[in-house]
PAMAR-252516 format. One record per atom (N, C-alpha, C): residue in one letter; x, y, z. Coordinates in steps of 0.1 Angstrom, whole numbers, plus 5000, padded with zeros to 4 digits. Layout:
N
AXYZ/...
// end
This chain:
114
M737526037821/M738526097829/M738126107844/I736826147846/I736326157860/I736326027867/T736025917860/T736025787866/T737425747869/L738425777861/L739825737864/L740325817876/V740025947877/V740426017889/V739725967901/G738425937900/G737625887911/G738225757916/G738625667906/G739225537910/G740525557917/L741325647913/L742625677920/L742325727934/I741325817935/I741025867949/I740625747958/F739825657952/F739325547960/F740525447964/V741525437956/V742725357959/V743325417971/I743425557971/I744025627982/I743225607995/V741925607993/V740925588004/V741125448010/L741325348001/L741525208006/L742725198014/F743825258010/F745025258018/F744825328031/A744225438031/A743925518043/A743125438053/L742125368048/L741325288057/L742125168063/I742925108055/I743724998060/I744725048070/W745325168068/W746225228077/W745525258090/F744325318089/F743625358101/F743225238110/F742725128103/F742425008110/F743624938116/C744724938109/C746024888115/C746424968127/K746325098126/K746725178138/K745825148150/Q744525138147/Q743625108158/Q743924968164/F744324878155/F744624738160/F745824748169/L746924818165/L748124828173/L747824898186/L747125008186/L746725078199/L745924988208/R745024908202/R744224828211/R745024718217/H746124678211/H746924568216/H748124618223/G748124738228/G749124788237/G750424838231/V750424858217/V751724908211/V751625058213/K752625118219/K752725258222/K753925328215/E754925258212/E756125318206/E756025318190/Q756225428184/Q756225438170/Q755025378163/V753825408168/V752625358164/V752325388149/S752525518145/S752325558132/S753225488122/E754525478125/E755425418116/E755125268115/R754825198126/R754425058125/R753125038118/A752225128120/A750925118112/A751125138097/T752025228094/T752325248080/T752925128074/E753925068080/E754524938075/E753524828074/L752724808084/L751724708084/L750724728073/A750224858072/A749324888061/A749824878047/T751124908046/T751724898032/T751824758028/W752224668036/W752324528033/W750924468031/T750024498039/T748624448038/T748024498025/F748224628022/F747724688009/F748324617997/A749624587998/A750324517987/A749724377985/G749524307996/G748824177995/G747524177989/V746724277993/V745324297987/V745524327972/A746424417968/A746524457954/A746924337946/I747924267950/I748324147943/I747224047942/G746524027953/G745423937953/G744323977944/L744024107942/L743024147933/L743424127919/V744724127916/V745124107902/V744823967898/F745123867907/F745023727903/F743523687903/A742823717913/A741423687914/A740923777926/V739723817926/V739223897937/V739323827950/L739123697951/L739223627963/L740623617968/G741623637959/G743023637963/G743323747973/A742623857972/A742823967981/A742523927996/F741523837997/F741123798011/F742023688016/I743023648008/I744023548012/I745323618014/L745823688004/L747123748005/L747123878014/G746023948015/G746024068024/G746124028039/P745323928044/P745523888058/P746823818060/W747323748050/W748623678052/W749723778053/A749723888045/A750723998046/A750624068059/F749324088064/F749124148077/F749824058088/Y749523938088/Y750023838097/Y751623838097/R752123828085/R753623818084/R754323948089/T753724058086/T754324188090/T754124208105/L753024168110/L752724178125/L753724088133/R754123978128/R755023888135/R756323958137/G756724048128/G757924128130/G757924238140/H756724268145/H756524378155/H756324318169/D756424198171/D756324128184/D755124178192/A753924198185/A752724238192/A752224118200/P751624148211/P751124038220/P749723978215/V749823918203/V748523868197/V748823718192/S747923628194/S748123498190/S748023488175/E748623378169/E748623368154/E747323368148/G746423288154/G745023288149/G744323418149/A744523488161/A743823628162/A744423718151/A745723708149/A746423798139/A745823778125/I745623648122/I745023618108/I743623668107/W742823648118/W741423698117/W741323848118/W742223908125/W742224058125/W742624108111/G743624048105/G743924088091/G742824068082/F742123958083/F740923928074/F739824038076/G739624068089/G738624168092/G739024308087/I740224348088/I740724478083/I740624478068/V741024378061/V740924368047/V739424378042/T738624298048/T737224288044/T736524418047/L736624478058/L736024608061/L736524718052/S737824728050/S738424828041/S737924818027/L737924698022/L737424668008/L735924698007/G735224658017/G733724678017/G733324828017/I734024908025/I733725048026/I734125118013/T735325078008/T735825137995/T734925097983/A734524977983/A733724927971/A732324997972/A731725007983/A730425077985/A730525227980/G731625287985/G731825427981/G732025447966/F732825347960/F733125357946/F731925327938/L731125237942/L729825207934/L728925327935/G728825397947/G728025517948/G728625627939/F729925637938/F730525737929/F730225707915/L730325587911/L730025547897/L728525577894/K727625547903/K726225577901/K726025727900/L726725807908/L726625957908/L727026017894/V728125957888/V728626017876/V727925947864/G727025857866/G726225797855/G726925677848/A728025627854/A728725517848/A728225377853/Y727225377862/Y726725247867/Y725225247866/
// end
């Protein structure tokens, strides 16, 4: 039960990290209007891409997550080149998954499941 609740918390942490990095991305690229709402939309689609990618194969998260980030970003007319948008999406997904995985492995070790 503890592991299940911990896993749910880390899913929430993963979304929060993706949202935070998306918001920082938008702010860095000069988006000033409705930043929180745009970051939420960008993070939701990126998170969905990561989640679907994780179901098919772990590597799928690193393909579908950045692709979802890129496609959603195109709808926001942010002043970013296509290549940079894909690489930023890949970086956001990689960093968010890395931080979450490290935290979850630490949690599993703490409760004795690892």
